SEMARSE-277248 format. One record per residue: residue in one letter; residue number from 1; x, y, z of N, C-alpha, C in turn. Coordinates in Angstrom, 3 decimals. Example, Ala and Ser with C-alpha at 12.3 -4.5 7.8 and 13.67 -1.06 7.14 Angstrom:
! SEMARSE-277248
 type seq      npx      npy      npz     capx     capy     capz      cpx      cpy      cpz
    A   1   13.190   -5.690    7.800   12.300   -4.500    7.800   13.200   -3.300    7.800
    S   2   12.850   -2.250    7.080   13.670   -1.060    7.140   12.900    0.030    7.870
//
This chain:
! SEMARSE-277248
 type seq      npx      npy      npz     capx     capy     capz      cpx      cpy      cpz
    M   1  -52.173  -50.876  211.814  -51.234  -51.973  212.004  -51.855  -53.004  212.945
    S   2  -51.728  -54.246  212.617  -52.332  -55.315  213.397  -51.386  -55.792  214.497
    D   3  -51.978  -56.144  215.635  -51.197  -56.718  216.737  -51.080  -58.231  216.612
    A   4  -51.732  -58.805  215.601  -51.705  -60.254  215.416  -50.308  -60.704  215.006
    A   5  -49.924  -61.864  215.499  -48.614  -62.424  215.136  -48.621  -62.783  213.656
    P   6  -47.501  -62.572  212.967  -47.455  -62.918  211.546  -47.553  -64.431  211.354
    D   7  -48.094  -64.820  210.211  -48.195  -66.243  209.876  -46.819  -66.715  209.420
    T   8  -46.213  -67.575  210.197  -44.871  -68.091  209.871  -44.916  -69.527  209.374
    S   9  -46.117  -70.040  209.099  -46.239  -71.449  208.728  -45.451  -71.795  207.465
    S  10  -45.391  -70.885  206.482  -44.653  -71.207  205.262  -43.143  -71.266  205.531
    V  11  -42.674  -70.440  206.445  -41.256  -70.458  206.797  -40.917  -71.753  207.526
    V  12  -41.753  -72.120  208.489  -41.541  -73.361  209.238  -41.587  -74.549  208.289
    A  13  -42.554  -74.580  207.383  -42.677  -75.687  206.433  -41.448  -75.765  205.537
    Y  14  -40.943  -74.618  205.104  -39.749  -74.595  204.252  -38.563  -75.249  204.970
    Y  15  -38.318  -74.856  206.210  -37.168  -75.401  206.927  -37.397  -76.824  207.414
    D  16  -38.644  -77.216  207.631  -38.915  -78.614  207.979  -38.600  -79.534  206.807
    A  17  -38.767  -79.033  205.587  -38.506  -79.841  204.389  -37.103  -79.620  203.834
    H  18  -36.392  -78.667  204.371  -35.047  -78.334  203.895  -34.125  -79.535  204.071
    P  19  -33.183  -79.731  203.153  -32.276  -80.878  203.271  -31.474  -80.910  204.573
    I  20  -31.231  -79.767  205.149  -30.527  -79.726  206.430  -31.525  -79.197  207.455
    N  21  -32.190  -80.131  208.137  -33.161  -79.747  209.146  -32.840  -80.484  210.441
    E  22  -33.603  -80.204  211.466  -33.314  -80.763  212.785  -33.233  -82.291  212.768
    Q  23  -34.213  -82.940  212.160  -34.211  -84.403  212.161  -33.025  -84.972  211.392
    Q  24  -32.680  -84.355  210.276  -31.531  -84.815  209.489  -30.242  -84.682  210.295
    I  25  -30.097  -83.567  210.992  -28.898  -83.339  211.800  -28.836  -84.340  212.957
    L  26  -29.957  -84.527  213.652  -29.975  -85.482  214.771  -29.667  -86.896  214.284
    H  27  -30.205  -87.270  213.126  -29.933  -88.593  212.557  -28.447  -88.742  212.233
    A  28  -27.863  -87.727  211.606  -26.445  -87.786  211.250  -25.559  -87.877  212.491
    L  29  -25.902  -87.130  213.526  -25.127  -87.190  214.767  -25.207  -88.590  215.376
    A  30  -26.425  -89.146  215.445  -26.602  -90.486  216.009  -25.866  -91.531  215.170
    A  31  -25.949  -91.415  213.849  -25.294  -92.375  212.963  -23.777  -92.351  213.129
    N  32  -23.254  -91.201  213.534  -21.812  -91.070  213.753  -21.425  -91.272  215.209
    G  33  -22.392  -91.696  216.050  -22.097  -91.970  217.449  -21.787  -90.732  218.269
    I  34  -22.329  -89.598  217.875  -22.055  -88.342  218.573  -23.189  -88.049  219.542
    A  35  -22.874  -87.974  220.820  -23.868  -87.692  221.853  -24.220  -86.209  221.847
    L  36  -25.466  -85.896  222.197  -25.893  -84.503  222.257  -25.333  -83.789  223.475
    D  37  -25.081  -84.532  224.548  -24.484  -83.929  225.740  -23.078  -83.475  225.410
    G  38  -22.814  -82.219  225.666  -21.480  -81.696  225.417  -21.194  -81.405  223.959
    L  39  -22.226  -81.379  223.117  -22.050  -81.088  221.694  -21.425  -79.712  221.542
    T  40  -20.412  -79.610  220.700  -19.718  -78.334  220.508  -19.967  -77.806  219.098
    E  41  -19.716  -76.525  218.914  -19.827  -75.903  217.592  -18.880  -76.594  216.610
    E  42  -17.703  -76.960  217.067  -16.712  -77.612  216.207  -17.259  -78.911  215.621
    V  43  -17.965  -79.690  216.419  -18.558  -80.945  215.935  -19.791  -80.647  215.090
    L  44  -20.639  -79.755  215.555  -21.901  -79.471  214.882  -21.707  -78.859  213.497
    K  45  -20.655  -78.085  213.317  -20.451  -77.416  212.028  -20.310  -78.395  210.874
    D  46  -19.896  -79.612  211.153  -19.764  -80.614  210.091  -21.110  -81.166  209.651
    H  47  -22.170  -80.839  210.390  -23.489  -81.404  210.103  -24.550  -80.370  209.770
    D  48  -24.294  -79.095  210.048  -25.366  -78.120  209.839  -25.009  -76.967  208.916
    Q  49  -23.864  -76.982  208.301  -23.490  -75.889  207.413  -24.183  -76.033  206.069
    D  50  -24.883  -74.989  205.671  -25.638  -74.981  204.430  -25.045  -73.990  203.430
    H  51  -23.976  -73.342  203.797  -23.393  -72.320  202.932  -22.172  -72.877  202.215
    F  52  -22.081  -72.576  200.925  -20.892  -72.983  200.190  -19.674  -72.357  200.865
    G  53  -18.643  -73.142  201.064  -17.450  -72.642  201.723  -17.463  -72.880  203.224
    G  54  -18.590  -73.394  203.750  -18.663  -73.763  205.159  -18.407  -72.616  206.108
    I  55  -17.898  -72.967  207.271  -17.688  -71.990  208.340  -16.691  -70.909  207.932
    E  56  -15.718  -71.273  207.107  -14.737  -70.280  206.669  -15.403  -69.173  205.864
    A  57  -16.358  -69.529  205.001  -17.083  -68.516  204.230  -17.888  -67.618  205.153
    N  58  -18.516  -68.216  206.164  -19.271  -67.417  207.130  -18.356  -66.459  207.875
    E  59  -17.199  -66.939  208.281  -16.259  -66.074  209.010  -15.795  -64.913  208.143
    T  60  -15.577  -65.165  206.864  -15.178  -64.101  205.942  -16.290  -63.065  205.809
    L  61  -17.518  -63.527  205.639  -18.652  -62.608  205.528  -18.846  -61.802  206.805
    I  62  -18.690  -62.451  207.950  -18.816  -61.766  209.243  -17.778  -60.658  209.357
    A  63  -16.543  -60.970  208.987  -15.470  -59.976  209.063  -15.739  -58.806  208.115
    K  64  -16.143  -59.112  206.879  -16.407  -58.052  205.897  -17.574  -57.165  206.313
    A  65  -18.569  -57.747  206.991  -19.732  -56.983  207.432  -19.471  -56.243  208.740
    G  66  -18.375  -56.565  209.407  -18.058  -55.902  210.667  -18.940  -56.344  211.825
    I  67  -19.439  -57.561  211.748  -20.319  -58.072  212.801  -19.482  -58.483  214.006
    L  68  -19.889  -58.032  215.178  -19.171  -58.328  216.411  -19.791  -59.530  217.117
    R  69  -19.028  -60.182  217.972  -19.461  -61.403  218.653  -20.768  -61.223  219.423
    D  70  -20.994  -60.057  220.009  -22.197  -59.870  220.819  -23.405  -59.415  220.003
    Q  71  -23.265  -59.345  218.698  -24.373  -58.961  217.835  -25.067  -60.202  217.284
    R  72  -26.316  -60.040  216.880  -27.087  -61.134  216.288  -27.412  -60.791  214.849
    V  73  -27.477  -61.837  214.020  -27.769  -61.659  212.605  -28.850  -62.656  212.205
    L  74  -29.816  -62.180  211.446  -30.839  -63.057  210.906  -30.439  -63.431  209.486
    D  75  -30.274  -64.713  209.239  -29.961  -65.244  207.913  -31.279  -65.734  207.340
    A  76  -31.878  -64.955  206.464  -33.228  -65.278  205.989  -33.317  -65.129  204.479
    R  77  -34.339  -65.746  203.934  -34.657  -65.621  202.519  -36.037  -64.989  202.406
    L  78  -36.238  -64.283  201.320  -37.571  -63.783  201.028  -38.349  -64.936  200.421
    L  79  -39.477  -65.276  201.025  -40.282  -66.394  200.548  -41.577  -65.869  199.958
    D  80  -42.041  -66.527  198.882  -43.351  -66.170  198.360  -44.423  -66.895  199.165
    E  81  -45.661  -66.762  198.768  -46.766  -67.334  199.535  -46.686  -68.854  199.663
    S  82  -46.015  -69.520  198.698  -45.913  -70.980  198.743  -44.734  -71.451  199.582
    G  83  -43.899  -70.510  200.041  -42.725  -70.889  200.816  -41.473  -71.030  199.971
    E  84  -41.585  -70.774  198.661  -40.420  -70.859  197.773  -39.571  -69.588  197.911
    A  85  -38.260  -69.757  197.835  -37.357  -68.614  197.944  -37.481  -67.729  196.710
    R  86  -37.576  -66.418  196.933  -37.605  -65.455  195.844  -36.266  -64.760  195.689
    A  87  -35.431  -64.822  196.710  -34.140  -64.134  196.663  -33.145  -64.950  197.473
    P  88  -31.884  -64.902  197.095  -30.889  -65.667  197.852  -30.723  -65.147  199.263
    A  89  -30.286  -66.041  200.162  -30.048  -65.651  201.555  -28.813  -64.797  201.632
//
């Protein structure tokens, strides 16, 4: 087993080009006159939700999976060598 860090460049490239990425979100916030200071989840959810059904769908999935507030979840896709998704998130 190698101690070398895994190559994450394809993952980073995928999310940098994703329709909902950091620059797109920052642009949308600025265009709507929303300051980053004091930004809340309630405001941000209107700009960063990528799941059909929005936050309500996420809450339903969280409840069905039994995920607790102090737990962390990785929402990931299996990517091939080119960075294309091979399986749904």
